[in-house]
Every structure is written in C-alpha cells, then in structure tokens.
N, C-alpha and C positions, 0 to 999 in steps of 0.2 A: 503494500499500501507506501509505505513510506520515500519509495522509488519515484512510481508514477504521479504522484504527489509534486516529487522536489521535479521532475522533468516538467509538469504541468504550470508551477509556476516561474522556473527559467524561461518557458517562453508566453506564458503571457506579460512577462518582462517586458523582453524584446519585445514584445506586439505593443507596448506599451509605451519603451522607449520611443516606436518609431513612427506612434500617434504621438506624440509629446513631443517630438522634432519635426512636422509637416505641422502642427498645430499653431507651433513661436514662430517658424520661420518666414522670418522678410520682418516676422514683430519689431517696433523699436525698445530698448530697454526703460527708456524713459516712461511707455505705457504701460509698467509690468506692475501690476497695482496690486502683489504679492508680498509677503514678508522675505519666504524665501524666492532665496533666485533661479533660474530656470538651471543653471553652472549647481547650485544645492540637490534641486528635482532629479539631475541627471545622474547625479555619484547615487542617493539614494537609490534610482530602480536603477541603478550597475550593481553597487554590491549589493543588493540582496540577489538581480540576476547568480553574480560570481560566485555568490555563496548558498544557494540551494542544491547545486552538484558534488560539495562537499559533503551531504548526506547518506545518498552510497556509497558514493566515492567511500567513508570512513567504512561503511557498514560493508562494502565488499573485499577489504581489504585485513579487517574483522576476523571475516568467517574464511576467509583460506590460509591466517595463519593457525587457525584453528582445526584447519584441514590437513594444514604442513604438521603442524603440532601431530595428530593421530597416527600419525602414515610415518613418526619420526624422521623425517625428513634434517636434513645437516642445517646447523644452527648459522650457518652464509645464505641461507635460502630467508631463515624468520629472521631473524638480520639483516634484508634488502629488505625486508617486504616491512620493516619499524623503518627503515631510515625512510622509505615511500611516504610513510602515514603524517611524516612535518616536512614539507616541501619540493617545490621543484627538481633539483639538485637529487637530492632519492629515489624522485621518481625515475631521473634520467641513469640513474646509481643503478637502479631494482634490471633498469633493460642493458645493460651493462654485466650487470655477474647472468639474466635466466639466458642471452641469448648466444 
C-alpha cells in the first residue's frame, strides 16, 4: 500500500508543479499577493516530490538485508546495502560491489 501511495504522491506533485508553473508563467512578481513567494512554493513542492520515493526505497533495502541475512550472505554485501541506505555515494558503491 505504501509503495503505490508514495508513487501517487510523486506523480501528483509533479503534475501540481507543472500546473503551478503554467499558472504563474508571465505573471509579474509585483502582482503576487500571497505571503509565500513562488520560489518558496516550488521549493515545497519539489521537497515533497523528492522525499516521496524514499519510503519505498528504504523498505526495499531493509527487506533485501533481511533476505540476505536469512541466507547467510557475506558481510561485504550486508555492508554494501547498509551504505546504500546512507546516500548517493553508498548507492554507487553497491553497484560497484555487486556487479
């Protein structure tokens, strides 16, 4: 359930961003009547869009670690998966170690 919900949130946020950008296209900043600036609104939408896929990615990495633990895989694979959950450098390292 959480996978499809997070995917739906990401798609809806991208559509919301496109709709917002179309709405403000060509508008003058002096005519903007809201408290939050357009840059703030775009930043909020993009932050939600970027964080939505993190839930399923974290769940998948956790499940992969448990599957490897049950099959008594080597420690280097467990460490590679653990590092992949900590950032983009770890993600690149898991590709290097597995391939």
